N, C-alpha and C positions, 0 to 999 in steps of 0.2 A: 198688755200681756199679763196673764195671771202669775201670781207669785210662785205657784207650783212649777211653772216652767223653769224657774231658776233654783228650785229647791236643792238640787245636788251640785249646783255650781259653787265655786270657791267664793265665799262672801267677801273676804277682804280684797280679792282681786276685782270683784264687781264694784265694790265701793271705790277702789282706786280708779277704775275706769270712769266712773261717774265724776269723781273729783277732777280727773284730768280733762274730761269733756268741759266741765265748768271752767277750769283753768284756761283752756283754749279760748273759750268765749271772752274771758277777762283779758287775755292777751290781745285779742282783736280790738278791744277797747283801747288797750295800751298803744297798739299800732296807730289807732285813729287820733289819739290825743297827745302822744309823746313823740316828738319829732327827732329825738336823739338818734344818732347813728354810731354804731360800734363796729369797728373793723369792716367798714364799708357796707354794713347792712342795718336796717332798722333794729333798734335795740331789743324790741319785744318779739322779733321774728324767731329767734332761737327758742325761747321758752314756748312759743306757740307750736313750733314744729315738734318739739319734744313732748308736749302735752298730747298732741294728736297721736303721735307714735306710741306713747305709753298707754293711751286709752285703748288703742287697737290691740296692742300686745296683751294688756291685762284682760280685756274681754275674751280674747282667744284662749288664754290659759285658764280663765275661770270656767269656760266651756269644756276644755280638754280635761280639767280636773274631774268633772262629772263622769268622764268615760273611764277613769282609771280603775284598776282592780281594787277590790276591798281586801283587807283593811287599808285605809288611806291616811293613817295618822302621820306617817313620815312625809308623804306628799303634801299634806295639809301644812305642816310646819315648814317644809321647804318652800312652799308657795308663799307663806307668810314672810319668810326671809327675803324672797324675791320682791315682794311688795315693799318691805322696809328699804331695800336697796334702791328701788326706783324712787321712793318717796324722798330719801336722803339726797339722791342725785338731783332731783327736781328742786328741792329747797335750796341747794347750793346754787343752781343755775339762776333761779329767781333772785336770790340774795345778791348775787354778783351783778345782775341786771340793775337792781335797785341802787347799787353802789356805782354803776356805770363802768363796770370792769368785765373783761372776758372771764368766763368760768373755765373753759378748757385750755389746757397747756400753759396757763398763766403762772409764771415764776417771778413776777415783778417785785413782790413784797413777801415777807414771811407769812402774812395772813393769806395772800393769794396762793402761795405755794402750798400751805397747809390745806386749804379748801380743795385744791386740785388733787392733792394726795388722798383726801377723803373720797373724792369722786372716783379716783382710780381704783381705790380699794373696793368701793361698792360695785364698780363695773366688773371687776374680776369675780367678786362674790356672786353677782347676778349671773354671770356666765356659768359658774360652777353649779349654782342652783338650777339653772335651766338645763344643764347637762344631765343632772340627776332626774329632773322631771321628764326629760326627753326619753331617757331609758325606760321610765315607767309608761310613757305614752306609746312607745313602740310595742308594748305588750297589751295595750288596751283592747278589750274584747268587743270590738265594734262589729255589729252584725252586717251592716251595709258595706259591701266590699269596696266600692269606689271611695267611700269616706275612710275606710280602714287604710287604703293605700295612700290617700291624701295625707293622712296623719303620719303614717310610717315614713313617707318621703318628705313631707313638708317640714316636720320638726327638725330632722337633721340638717336640712338646707338652711333653715332659720338659725340653727346653732352655728353653722359655718359663717353665716352673715354677721352674727354677733361677734364672732372671733376675728373677722376681718378688720374690725375697728382697731385691733392691736397693731395693724400696719402703721397707723398714724403716730404711734409712739415707739415702734419697734424697728423701723428702717433707719439706717444711718442718715439718709437724706432728710428724714423727717425730724430727727432728734437733735440736729445741730441747733444750738441756741440762736434765736433771731430776735430782732427788735422791730415790732410793727406798731405804728402809731403811738410810739412811746412805751409800749408794753413789751416786757421781756418774756418770750414764749419758748417752750421746748416741746416740740410736737407740732404736727400740722396736718390739715386736711388736704391741702394742695400739693401736687407733685409737679415740680418744675416752675412753680409760681408761688408767690407769697399769699397767705390767706388774706382775705379782705379785698381782693381785686374784683373785677367785673364778674357778675354771676347771673345765673338764670333766675327768672321771677319765682318767688315763693320758696323754692328749694335753696336758692343761693349757690347752687353748684357752679363751679368755675367754668367760664366760657373761654378762658385763655390757656388753661393747663389741665392736667389730670386732677381728679377729685376723688379721694378715697371714701367719701361719704356715700358715693353712688353704690358701690358693691355692698357696703354695710346696709344701706336702705333696701336694696333689691333682695339681698339674702334674707334678712330678718323677717320680711313680710311675706315670705313663702308660707309662713305660719297661718296667714289669712287667705292667701291667693288660692292655694290648692284645695283646702276644704270648701271654699266658696265655689270653686269650679265643680267639685263633686256634687254640691247642692244644686248648682245650675243645671248640670247634666240630668240630675234626677227630675228637676222640674220640666225640662225639655222632653224627657222620655214620655210624658203624657201626651205630647203632640206628635212626636216622631217615633214610629215603631222601631226603627233600627237602633234606637238608644235604650229600648226597654230591657234587654238582657243586661244583668249586672256585669257579666264578663266583658261586654263591650265598653261599658262606662268605666270599669276598672282599668282596662287597657288604655283608654284615652287619658285617664288620670296619670298613669305611669308614663305615657309619652309626654304629657305636659310637664311632669316633674323632671324628666330628662331634659326637655327644652329649657325649663327654668334653671336647672343646674348649669346647662351650657351657657345661658345668658349671664348668669352670675360669674362664670369663669371669663366670659368675654369682656364684661364691663370692668372686671378686676384687672385683666390684662391691659385694657385700654387706659385705665387710670394710672397704672404703674408705668406706662410709657409716656406719661405727661400729656395725654391727649384729651381735649375736651369731649364730653359726650356728644355734643351737637356738631362736632367737626371730625368725623371719623375719616381715617385715611384708607388707602386701597386695601391693605391687609385686613383692617377691621371690617370693612364692607364685605370682603370676600368671606371672612369667617362668619359674618352674620348671614350671608346668603347660604352658605353651607348648612349652618344651624337651622335656618328657616326651612330649607329643603328637606333636611332630615326629619324635622318635626312634622312637616306636611306629609311626607312619605309614611312616617310612623302612624299618623292619624288615619291615613287611608288603609293601611294594613290592619290597624285596630278595628276599623269598621267592617272590613271585608274578609279578613282571614277567617278560615273555619275555626270553630270553637276548639276543636281538638288540636289544631296546629299552633295556636297562640293562646294557650290557657293560662290563666293567672292563678298561682298557688294560693291556697286559702291561708 
């Protein structure tokens, strides 16, 4: 791709995205050659997952920065602050892996505790910086209406997803001190089970209890999912005439955003009840069926309703 394509993108965010992609590749090497296990998972799995997530997050915000209103000096420095927060958090994660110790929630020694406090500070600062950038993104002058609604709805959902990480250290059930594999921790991913138990492949999400990482992951990646949907609909419009009107594609994005928000609420509710993602009970399945039906009906209406009846505001 030509450099001009990225001319208005936030360069430090782009650089971080590239570095995280490289870090993910190195973590794959670590997974292949280092057989150590930490809290029930391969020791390099956590830095791999964080590298992938940070690469996607940074690339998305580097692109969004190019859409913001000018002047963008405040947004530029806010974005730099977000980059610094992610870089510090990742350095701590990798540093603790090298030491063979957990990074999150670890209060075993004064150094472990201090490093976790640094991470907690950067996480809060990252959220506040993202909040400020989200306010700017909501006013972005995007000409394409489907993309405009994807940004207007995707960024707040992502902000909520980031905030849901606070449940891991904010709920009484999560903050009670525990000892796991000899480490003293205060805070937890799992609900109803100790961290480090049986988990799903790659993600490590608990298969025996609730896992608060699931809503955190689902929510924060609305930042990529909804804009990508808008782009996909635009590409499909060349083949399917019914998708050519911007109003139809914009309504479909709005329906998808509503479904995405409903899914976020559903997986949060499921996790808080101590229920594994892959073992939903009757109420969870019923809620999922209702949500699926509502999204399907909304999609049909978005495609078929007269323009005058379901118009999308500019």
